[in-house]
Chimera marker file (.cmm) of the C-alpha trace (Angstrom):
<marker_set name="trace">
<marker id="1" x="-25.048" y="2.572" z="4.291" r="1" g="1" b="0" radius="0.5"/>
<marker id="2" x="-20.947" y="2.738" z="3.897" r="1" g="1" b="0" radius="0.5"/>
<marker id="3" x="-19.323" y="4.415" z="1.451" r="1" g="1" b="0" radius="0.5"/>
<marker id="4" x="-17.608" y="1.978" z="-0.704" r="1" g="1" b="0" radius="0.5"/>
<marker id="5" x="-13.948" y="1.697" z="-0.652" r="1" g="1" b="0" radius="0.5"/>
<marker id="6" x="-12.025" y="3.910" z="-3.508" r="1" g="1" b="0" radius="0.5"/>
<marker id="7" x="-9.033" y="1.758" z="-5.051" r="1" g="1" b="0" radius="0.5"/>
<marker id="8" x="-6.072" y="2.985" z="-4.297" r="1" g="1" b="0" radius="0.5"/>
<marker id="9" x="-2.637" y="3.972" z="-7.089" r="1" g="1" b="0" radius="0.5"/>
<marker id="10" x="-0.012" y="1.956" z="-6.899" r="1" g="1" b="0" radius="0.5"/>
<marker id="11" x="3.136" y="2.398" z="-8.874" r="1" g="1" b="0" radius="0.5"/>
<marker id="12" x="4.453" y="-1.009" z="-8.326" r="1" g="1" b="0" radius="0.5"/>
<marker id="13" x="3.807" y="-4.718" z="-8.240" r="1" g="1" b="0" radius="0.5"/>
<marker id="14" x="6.013" y="-5.965" z="-5.465" r="1" g="1" b="0" radius="0.5"/>
<marker id="15" x="8.056" y="-9.286" z="-6.485" r="1" g="1" b="0" radius="0.5"/>
<marker id="16" x="8.246" y="-10.503" z="-2.974" r="1" g="1" b="0" radius="0.5"/>
<marker id="17" x="5.374" y="-11.387" z="-1.456" r="1" g="1" b="0" radius="0.5"/>
<marker id="18" x="6.167" y="-13.540" z="1.609" r="1" g="1" b="0" radius="0.5"/>
<marker id="19" x="8.659" y="-12.490" z="4.964" r="1" g="1" b="0" radius="0.5"/>
<marker id="20" x="9.328" y="-14.411" z="7.927" r="1" g="1" b="0" radius="0.5"/>
<marker id="21" x="11.180" y="-14.898" z="10.703" r="1" g="1" b="0" radius="0.5"/>
<marker id="22" x="14.389" y="-17.013" z="10.107" r="1" g="1" b="0" radius="0.5"/>
<marker id="23" x="14.971" y="-20.617" z="11.237" r="1" g="1" b="0" radius="0.5"/>
<marker id="24" x="11.227" y="-21.107" z="12.759" r="1" g="1" b="0" radius="0.5"/>
<marker id="25" x="9.320" y="-23.613" z="10.237" r="1" g="1" b="0" radius="0.5"/>
<marker id="26" x="6.349" y="-21.742" z="8.449" r="1" g="1" b="0" radius="0.5"/>
<marker id="27" x="3.969" y="-24.584" z="10.034" r="1" g="1" b="0" radius="0.5"/>
<marker id="28" x="5.076" y="-22.892" z="13.525" r="1" g="1" b="0" radius="0.5"/>
<marker id="29" x="4.492" y="-19.463" z="12.673" r="1" g="1" b="0" radius="0.5"/>
<marker id="30" x="1.399" y="-17.052" z="12.716" r="1" g="1" b="0" radius="0.5"/>
<marker id="31" x="0.569" y="-14.762" z="9.857" r="1" g="1" b="0" radius="0.5"/>
<marker id="32" x="-0.114" y="-11.179" z="9.200" r="1" g="1" b="0" radius="0.5"/>
<marker id="33" x="-1.502" y="-9.753" z="5.882" r="1" g="1" b="0" radius="0.5"/>
<marker id="34" x="0.269" y="-6.464" z="4.634" r="1" g="1" b="0" radius="0.5"/>
<marker id="35" x="-2.065" y="-5.295" z="1.768" r="1" g="1" b="0" radius="0.5"/>
<marker id="36" x="-0.430" y="-3.755" z="-1.192" r="1" g="1" b="0" radius="0.5"/>
<marker id="37" x="-1.762" y="-0.369" z="-0.810" r="1" g="1" b="0" radius="0.5"/>
<marker id="38" x="-0.296" y="-0.176" z="2.493" r="1" g="1" b="0" radius="0.5"/>
<marker id="39" x="3.350" y="-1.472" z="1.552" r="1" g="1" b="0" radius="0.5"/>
<marker id="40" x="3.002" y="1.053" z="-1.238" r="1" g="1" b="0" radius="0.5"/>
<marker id="41" x="2.319" y="3.970" z="1.507" r="1" g="1" b="0" radius="0.5"/>
<marker id="42" x="5.381" y="2.359" z="3.369" r="1" g="1" b="0" radius="0.5"/>
<marker id="43" x="7.198" y="3.105" z="0.297" r="1" g="1" b="0" radius="0.5"/>
<marker id="44" x="6.221" y="6.280" z="-0.628" r="1" g="1" b="0" radius="0.5"/>
<marker id="45" x="6.459" y="7.485" z="2.986" r="1" g="1" b="0" radius="0.5"/>
<marker id="46" x="9.394" y="5.849" z="4.436" r="1" g="1" b="0" radius="0.5"/>
<marker id="47" x="11.617" y="4.847" z="1.699" r="1" g="1" b="0" radius="0.5"/>
<marker id="48" x="11.171" y="7.776" z="-0.300" r="1" g="1" b="0" radius="0.5"/>
<marker id="49" x="10.807" y="10.823" z="2.499" r="1" g="1" b="0" radius="0.5"/>
<marker id="50" x="7.203" y="11.697" z="0.744" r="1" g="1" b="0" radius="0.5"/>
<marker id="51" x="4.943" y="13.513" z="3.398" r="1" g="1" b="0" radius="0.5"/>
<marker id="52" x="1.808" y="12.338" z="3.975" r="1" g="1" b="0" radius="0.5"/>
<marker id="53" x="0.241" y="15.553" z="1.567" r="1" g="1" b="0" radius="0.5"/>
<marker id="54" x="2.693" y="14.092" z="-1.449" r="1" g="1" b="0" radius="0.5"/>
<marker id="55" x="1.852" y="10.013" z="-0.835" r="1" g="1" b="0" radius="0.5"/>
<marker id="56" x="-1.819" y="10.901" z="-0.524" r="1" g="1" b="0" radius="0.5"/>
<marker id="57" x="-1.536" y="12.546" z="-3.905" r="1" g="1" b="0" radius="0.5"/>
<marker id="58" x="0.135" y="9.599" z="-5.583" r="1" g="1" b="0" radius="0.5"/>
<marker id="59" x="-2.498" y="7.202" z="-4.443" r="1" g="1" b="0" radius="0.5"/>
<marker id="60" x="-5.085" y="8.994" z="-5.257" r="1" g="1" b="0" radius="0.5"/>
<marker id="61" x="-6.086" y="9.415" z="-1.930" r="1" g="1" b="0" radius="0.5"/>
<marker id="62" x="-6.695" y="12.529" z="0.889" r="1" g="1" b="0" radius="0.5"/>
<marker id="63" x="-4.060" y="13.244" z="3.035" r="1" g="1" b="0" radius="0.5"/>
<marker id="64" x="-5.802" y="11.636" z="6.112" r="1" g="1" b="0" radius="0.5"/>
<marker id="65" x="-6.637" y="8.411" z="4.256" r="1" g="1" b="0" radius="0.5"/>
<marker id="66" x="-2.967" y="8.284" z="3.401" r="1" g="1" b="0" radius="0.5"/>
<marker id="67" x="-2.348" y="8.656" z="7.106" r="1" g="1" b="0" radius="0.5"/>
<marker id="68" x="-4.681" y="5.758" z="8.223" r="1" g="1" b="0" radius="0.5"/>
<marker id="69" x="-3.043" y="3.320" z="5.171" r="1" g="1" b="0" radius="0.5"/>
<marker id="70" x="0.365" y="4.258" z="7.084" r="1" g="1" b="0" radius="0.5"/>
<marker id="71" x="-0.725" y="4.018" z="10.326" r="1" g="1" b="0" radius="0.5"/>
<marker id="72" x="-2.268" y="0.529" z="9.544" r="1" g="1" b="0" radius="0.5"/>
<marker id="73" x="0.498" y="-0.778" z="7.916" r="1" g="1" b="0" radius="0.5"/>
<marker id="74" x="2.956" y="0.175" z="10.684" r="1" g="1" b="0" radius="0.5"/>
<marker id="75" x="1.091" y="-1.444" z="13.248" r="1" g="1" b="0" radius="0.5"/>
<marker id="76" x="1.125" y="-4.670" z="10.865" r="1" g="1" b="0" radius="0.5"/>
<marker id="77" x="4.687" y="-4.597" z="10.599" r="1" g="1" b="0" radius="0.5"/>
<marker id="78" x="5.297" y="-3.817" z="14.287" r="1" g="1" b="0" radius="0.5"/>
<marker id="79" x="3.152" y="-6.993" z="15.438" r="1" g="1" b="0" radius="0.5"/>
<marker id="80" x="4.851" y="-9.281" z="12.624" r="1" g="1" b="0" radius="0.5"/>
<marker id="81" x="8.485" y="-8.046" z="13.933" r="1" g="1" b="0" radius="0.5"/>
<marker id="82" x="7.777" y="-8.129" z="17.682" r="1" g="1" b="0" radius="0.5"/>
<marker id="83" x="5.925" y="-11.116" z="17.968" r="1" g="1" b="0" radius="0.5"/>
<marker id="84" x="7.925" y="-13.058" z="15.310" r="1" g="1" b="0" radius="0.5"/>
<marker id="85" x="5.023" y="-13.478" z="12.726" r="1" g="1" b="0" radius="0.5"/>
<marker id="86" x="5.499" y="-14.044" z="8.963" r="1" g="1" b="0" radius="0.5"/>
<marker id="87" x="4.134" y="-11.082" z="6.903" r="1" g="1" b="0" radius="0.5"/>
<marker id="88" x="2.348" y="-12.349" z="3.918" r="1" g="1" b="0" radius="0.5"/>
<marker id="89" x="1.860" y="-9.406" z="1.292" r="1" g="1" b="0" radius="0.5"/>
<marker id="90" x="-1.217" y="-9.276" z="-1.321" r="1" g="1" b="0" radius="0.5"/>
<marker id="91" x="-4.659" y="-8.365" z="-1.332" r="1" g="1" b="0" radius="0.5"/>
<marker id="92" x="-6.202" y="-4.834" z="-0.844" r="1" g="1" b="0" radius="0.5"/>
<marker id="93" x="-8.167" y="-2.193" z="-2.953" r="1" g="1" b="0" radius="0.5"/>
<marker id="94" x="-5.487" y="-0.700" z="-5.389" r="1" g="1" b="0" radius="0.5"/>
<marker id="95" x="-4.512" y="-0.748" z="-9.254" r="1" g="1" b="0" radius="0.5"/>
<marker id="96" x="-1.179" y="-0.587" z="-10.702" r="1" g="1" b="0" radius="0.5"/>
<marker id="97" x="-0.496" y="2.784" z="-12.085" r="1" g="1" b="0" radius="0.5"/>
<marker id="98" x="0.627" y="0.815" z="-15.109" r="1" g="1" b="0" radius="0.5"/>
<marker id="99" x="-2.087" y="-0.397" z="-16.398" r="1" g="1" b="0" radius="0.5"/>
<marker id="100" x="-4.281" y="2.869" z="-16.247" r="1" g="1" b="0" radius="0.5"/>
<marker id="101" x="-4.746" y="4.726" z="-19.303" r="1" g="1" b="0" radius="0.5"/>
<marker id="102" x="-4.826" y="8.538" z="-18.812" r="1" g="1" b="0" radius="0.5"/>
<marker id="103" x="-6.081" y="11.232" z="-21.438" r="1" g="1" b="0" radius="0.5"/>
<marker id="104" x="-5.207" y="14.449" z="-21.723" r="1" g="1" b="0" radius="0.5"/>
<marker id="105" x="-7.312" y="17.103" z="-23.762" r="1" g="1" b="0" radius="0.5"/>
<marker id="106" x="-4.436" y="19.510" z="-25.052" r="1" g="1" b="0" radius="0.5"/>
<marker id="107" x="-7.170" y="22.372" z="-25.372" r="1" g="1" b="0" radius="0.5"/>
<marker id="108" x="-8.123" y="22.378" z="-21.659" r="1" g="1" b="0" radius="0.5"/>
<marker id="109" x="-5.638" y="20.092" z="-20.117" r="1" g="1" b="0" radius="0.5"/>
<marker id="110" x="-8.492" y="17.764" z="-18.248" r="1" g="1" b="0" radius="0.5"/>
<marker id="111" x="-7.526" y="14.558" z="-17.865" r="1" g="1" b="0" radius="0.5"/>
<marker id="112" x="-9.755" y="11.390" z="-17.453" r="1" g="1" b="0" radius="0.5"/>
<marker id="113" x="-9.194" y="7.714" z="-17.383" r="1" g="1" b="0" radius="0.5"/>
<link id1="1" id2="2" r="1" g="1" b="0" radius="0.2"/>
<link id1="2" id2="3" r="1" g="1" b="0" radius="0.2"/>
<link id1="3" id2="4" r="1" g="1" b="0" radius="0.2"/>
<link id1="4" id2="5" r="1" g="1" b="0" radius="0.2"/>
<link id1="5" id2="6" r="1" g="1" b="0" radius="0.2"/>
<link id1="6" id2="7" r="1" g="1" b="0" radius="0.2"/>
<link id1="7" id2="8" r="1" g="1" b="0" radius="0.2"/>
<link id1="8" id2="9" r="1" g="1" b="0" radius="0.2"/>
<link id1="9" id2="10" r="1" g="1" b="0" radius="0.2"/>
<link id1="10" id2="11" r="1" g="1" b="0" radius="0.2"/>
<link id1="11" id2="12" r="1" g="1" b="0" radius="0.2"/>
<link id1="12" id2="13" r="1" g="1" b="0" radius="0.2"/>
<link id1="13" id2="14" r="1" g="1" b="0" radius="0.2"/>
<link id1="14" id2="15" r="1" g="1" b="0" radius="0.2"/>
<link id1="15" id2="16" r="1" g="1" b="0" radius="0.2"/>
<link id1="16" id2="17" r="1" g="1" b="0" radius="0.2"/>
<link id1="17" id2="18" r="1" g="1" b="0" radius="0.2"/>
<link id1="18" id2="19" r="1" g="1" b="0" radius="0.2"/>
<link id1="19" id2="20" r="1" g="1" b="0" radius="0.2"/>
<link id1="20" id2="21" r="1" g="1" b="0" radius="0.2"/>
<link id1="21" id2="22" r="1" g="1" b="0" radius="0.2"/>
<link id1="22" id2="23" r="1" g="1" b="0" radius="0.2"/>
<link id1="23" id2="24" r="1" g="1" b="0" radius="0.2"/>
<link id1="24" id2="25" r="1" g="1" b="0" radius="0.2"/>
<link id1="25" id2="26" r="1" g="1" b="0" radius="0.2"/>
<link id1="26" id2="27" r="1" g="1" b="0" radius="0.2"/>
<link id1="27" id2="28" r="1" g="1" b="0" radius="0.2"/>
<link id1="28" id2="29" r="1" g="1" b="0" radius="0.2"/>
<link id1="29" id2="30" r="1" g="1" b="0" radius="0.2"/>
<link id1="30" id2="31" r="1" g="1" b="0" radius="0.2"/>
<link id1="31" id2="32" r="1" g="1" b="0" radius="0.2"/>
<link id1="32" id2="33" r="1" g="1" b="0" radius="0.2"/>
<link id1="33" id2="34" r="1" g="1" b="0" radius="0.2"/>
<link id1="34" id2="35" r="1" g="1" b="0" radius="0.2"/>
<link id1="35" id2="36" r="1" g="1" b="0" radius="0.2"/>
<link id1="36" id2="37" r="1" g="1" b="0" radius="0.2"/>
<link id1="37" id2="38" r="1" g="1" b="0" radius="0.2"/>
<link id1="38" id2="39" r="1" g="1" b="0" radius="0.2"/>
<link id1="39" id2="40" r="1" g="1" b="0" radius="0.2"/>
<link id1="40" id2="41" r="1" g="1" b="0" radius="0.2"/>
<link id1="41" id2="42" r="1" g="1" b="0" radius="0.2"/>
<link id1="42" id2="43" r="1" g="1" b="0" radius="0.2"/>
<link id1="43" id2="44" r="1" g="1" b="0" radius="0.2"/>
<link id1="44" id2="45" r="1" g="1" b="0" radius="0.2"/>
<link id1="45" id2="46" r="1" g="1" b="0" radius="0.2"/>
<link id1="46" id2="47" r="1" g="1" b="0" radius="0.2"/>
<link id1="47" id2="48" r="1" g="1" b="0" radius="0.2"/>
<link id1="48" id2="49" r="1" g="1" b="0" radius="0.2"/>
<link id1="49" id2="50" r="1" g="1" b="0" radius="0.2"/>
<link id1="50" id2="51" r="1" g="1" b="0" radius="0.2"/>
<link id1="51" id2="52" r="1" g="1" b="0" radius="0.2"/>
<link id1="52" id2="53" r="1" g="1" b="0" radius="0.2"/>
<link id1="53" id2="54" r="1" g="1" b="0" radius="0.2"/>
<link id1="54" id2="55" r="1" g="1" b="0" radius="0.2"/>
<link id1="55" id2="56" r="1" g="1" b="0" radius="0.2"/>
<link id1="56" id2="57" r="1" g="1" b="0" radius="0.2"/>
<link id1="57" id2="58" r="1" g="1" b="0" radius="0.2"/>
<link id1="58" id2="59" r="1" g="1" b="0" radius="0.2"/>
<link id1="59" id2="60" r="1" g="1" b="0" radius="0.2"/>
<link id1="60" id2="61" r="1" g="1" b="0" radius="0.2"/>
<link id1="61" id2="62" r="1" g="1" b="0" radius="0.2"/>
<link id1="62" id2="63" r="1" g="1" b="0" radius="0.2"/>
<link id1="63" id2="64" r="1" g="1" b="0" radius="0.2"/>
<link id1="64" id2="65" r="1" g="1" b="0" radius="0.2"/>
<link id1="65" id2="66" r="1" g="1" b="0" radius="0.2"/>
<link id1="66" id2="67" r="1" g="1" b="0" radius="0.2"/>
<link id1="67" id2="68" r="1" g="1" b="0" radius="0.2"/>
<link id1="68" id2="69" r="1" g="1" b="0" radius="0.2"/>
<link id1="69" id2="70" r="1" g="1" b="0" radius="0.2"/>
<link id1="70" id2="71" r="1" g="1" b="0" radius="0.2"/>
<link id1="71" id2="72" r="1" g="1" b="0" radius="0.2"/>
<link id1="72" id2="73" r="1" g="1" b="0" radius="0.2"/>
<link id1="73" id2="74" r="1" g="1" b="0" radius="0.2"/>
<link id1="74" id2="75" r="1" g="1" b="0" radius="0.2"/>
<link id1="75" id2="76" r="1" g="1" b="0" radius="0.2"/>
<link id1="76" id2="77" r="1" g="1" b="0" radius="0.2"/>
<link id1="77" id2="78" r="1" g="1" b="0" radius="0.2"/>
<link id1="78" id2="79" r="1" g="1" b="0" radius="0.2"/>
<link id1="79" id2="80" r="1" g="1" b="0" radius="0.2"/>
<link id1="80" id2="81" r="1" g="1" b="0" radius="0.2"/>
<link id1="81" id2="82" r="1" g="1" b="0" radius="0.2"/>
<link id1="82" id2="83" r="1" g="1" b="0" radius="0.2"/>
<link id1="83" id2="84" r="1" g="1" b="0" radius="0.2"/>
<link id1="84" id2="85" r="1" g="1" b="0" radius="0.2"/>
<link id1="85" id2="86" r="1" g="1" b="0" radius="0.2"/>
<link id1="86" id2="87" r="1" g="1" b="0" radius="0.2"/>
<link id1="87" id2="88" r="1" g="1" b="0" radius="0.2"/>
<link id1="88" id2="89" r="1" g="1" b="0" radius="0.2"/>
<link id1="89" id2="90" r="1" g="1" b="0" radius="0.2"/>
<link id1="90" id2="91" r="1" g="1" b="0" radius="0.2"/>
<link id1="91" id2="92" r="1" g="1" b="0" radius="0.2"/>
<link id1="92" id2="93" r="1" g="1" b="0" radius="0.2"/>
<link id1="93" id2="94" r="1" g="1" b="0" radius="0.2"/>
<link id1="94" id2="95" r="1" g="1" b="0" radius="0.2"/>
<link id1="95" id2="96" r="1" g="1" b="0" radius="0.2"/>
<link id1="96" id2="97" r="1" g="1" b="0" radius="0.2"/>
<link id1="97" id2="98" r="1" g="1" b="0" radius="0.2"/>
<link id1="98" id2="99" r="1" g="1" b="0" radius="0.2"/>
<link id1="99" id2="100" r="1" g="1" b="0" radius="0.2"/>
<link id1="100" id2="101" r="1" g="1" b="0" radius="0.2"/>
<link id1="101" id2="102" r="1" g="1" b="0" radius="0.2"/>
<link id1="102" id2="103" r="1" g="1" b="0" radius="0.2"/>
<link id1="103" id2="104" r="1" g="1" b="0" radius="0.2"/>
<link id1="104" id2="105" r="1" g="1" b="0" radius="0.2"/>
<link id1="105" id2="106" r="1" g="1" b="0" radius="0.2"/>
<link id1="106" id2="107" r="1" g="1" b="0" radius="0.2"/>
<link id1="107" id2="108" r="1" g="1" b="0" radius="0.2"/>
<link id1="108" id2="109" r="1" g="1" b="0" radius="0.2"/>
<link id1="109" id2="110" r="1" g="1" b="0" radius="0.2"/>
<link id1="110" id2="111" r="1" g="1" b="0" radius="0.2"/>
<link id1="111" id2="112" r="1" g="1" b="0" radius="0.2"/>
<link id1="112" id2="113" r="1" g="1" b="0" radius="0.2"/>
</marker_set>
């Protein structure tokens, strides 16, 4: 039996969700999908310069899982750029950080949602 995929914590909701090569009509383009959690991994590692360990902690996954997420994102983006495909940003297994409620026990410091 396959283990269910754990939701990844994402700290921002992208306002832009589509990119395409300039000058090519949409009807003539192939499309790839970049999941929101993959975009978050790109933001944390490439834009903010976090290590895989730090990024994994921020997204609530292991270092190895973070590495796999970012590897898949890099491959998707490279495919789109090199082969002239549109990038659709959406989907994936994630939850927005601002929608989570975290409770903290002042006595022992334990946190739970």
